[in-house]
N, C-alpha and C positions, 0 to 999 in steps of 0.2 A: 330707595329706602336707607340708602348708606352713601357716604362719601369716603373716597379710598384714604382720606386723612385721618379717620377714625378707625379704630381697632375692632375687628370683628372677630369673635372667639373661634378660633381655628378647629376645623373638623377632628385633627388628630387628637384632641383633648376631649373629644365628646363623652368617652366613658367616665371621666371625672365629674361630668354633669349629672350622671345618673347612677348613684350608688347608694348603699344601706346607711352610711353615716349622714348623707344629706337628707334622706327620708326621716331620719330620726329628728332633724333640726327644722327641716322645711317640709312638713308632711303636706302633700298636694291636697288632700281631701280637707284637712284641717284649714289650710289657707283659703281655698276655694269654696268650700261647703256652704257658706252664708250666702254665696252669691250665684251658684250655678244649680238649677233645677232640672228635673226630667223634662224632656221635650224641648229644651232650649236649643237655639243654633248658636255655637261660639267659635271664636277664633283664637287659637294658640299662636301668637305672633312672634317669630323668632324662636320656634318651637324645638330647635337643636334636636337632638336624639330622641324628644318626645318624653322628657320627664313628667310635665303636666299634663301632656296630650292623652296617655292612656287613662289616667283617672279622671279626665274631663270626659273621656268617651263613657265611662262606667256612670258618671254622675248624670249625663243627659239622657242615659237609657236608650232603649231601642228606637224610641220616637225621636231623638234627638239628633243632633250632627254636630261633628266638630271639623273645623278647617284648621289644618296644621301648616302653618306657612313658614317658610325660611328663605333666606337669601341665598344659601349654599345648598347645592345639589346633594353634597356628599351628607349633609345633615339628614335631608329628606330620605337619602337611601337606607341611612342607618335606621331611622324610624321604620320605613317600609319593611326592612328585614325584620324588625322586632314585632310588627303587627301580622306577618305572614301567616296565614291560616289561623288566626285567633278569632274569638267571637266578636271582637269589637271593630276588627278591620273594616267592615262595611260601614260602620258609622264615621269613619274618619276619611277626609279628603285632603291629600296632600297638595300643597299649592306653593310654587316656586315664585317668590317675589322678584321684582326687578330691583335694580341699583336704588333707583329713586322713587318707587312706588310700590305699593301693596299689591294692587291691581286685581283686588277681588270685588265681584259685582254683587254677590250675595249679600243679603242684609243680614245682620247678626244681632243677637240679644246681648253679647257678653265679649268683650277683647281682653285676653291677657297679654301684657307686655311685660315679661319678667326678666330683669337684669339686661335689657337690650336698648332701651330708650336713649341712654347715653351715648350709643354707637351711631344715632341718627344725626346727621349734620344740618338737615332742614327740619327741625321739630315742628314748626309753625304748620308747613305743608304735610307733614306725618299727620298732625293732629286732625288737620283739617279733612284729609282722607279718612281717618277713624271715624270722625264726626259724620260723614257721609255714607258710611257702611254700617253704623249703628241704627237699629230700629228706634222709634221715639222712646224715650225714658231708658234706652240702652246702657249699660255700663261698660267702662274701661277701667280696668285693674292695672296700675302701674306700679311696677316694684323696681327699685334700683339700690345697687350695692353702695354702701357708705364708703368703701375704700377706692371707689371710683367717682364717686358723685358727693360734692360737697352740699352742705344744707343750702348754701346761696344757689348752687346750680340746680338743686331739686325745687325750690322755689320759682326759679325762672322757667323751668319745665312746666310747672303748673300754671304760671302766667301764659304760657304759650297754647297750652291746652284750652284755658279760658278763652283766649283770644280767637281759637277756632271754634267756639260755642259747646265747649264740655265744662261742666262746672263740678267743683270738688264738693263731695257728699260727706266723705268718710277719710279718716286717716288710720286704717286698720294696723295693728301690730304684726310685723313679720319680722322673725329673729334675722338678725344681722342685715337689717334692710330699711330703706325709706319707702314708704308707699302711700298711694291715694286712690280713692275711688273715684272716678269722674263720670258724670251723668250727662247725657244728651237731652236737650230739652223736649218737651211733648210734640212738638209741631206735628 
């Protein structure tokens, strides 16, 4: 999923990813509410310490499922500790990605990749794998930080997603971000 030339957010700063200030400016329920519904199977890709994962689990309800995937075992351990003995723990499956592959065989309705696609060296392969795990008409929500990703680079990311069979259908507003909703075809 990654190439060593690209920077991956270190586990030691995981606490800075999940704090009250961020909830004020990037509220997970406001950002994801239009796209995640009860009963869905969703993937939080690059979940880190679970900033979006927890809210996603509440949004999919008891009949839904969340896969929380990360490249780093330390991030998954932080999320596991956060979930321990909570009501939503059983709705969330932790999944460790390989360096160059997501490796999830389950089909999902929705994929969130928040502030992590710029860390992927082979984006076309990455989007091909996302396309293969999305259900027909499934959505992928790609959000990138403007301080790491130029407009030209973001447009190139969208082009690579299109080459993999994912079509841009919306450009939602996310504070301090560039964002796109991609949809898999109905095949």
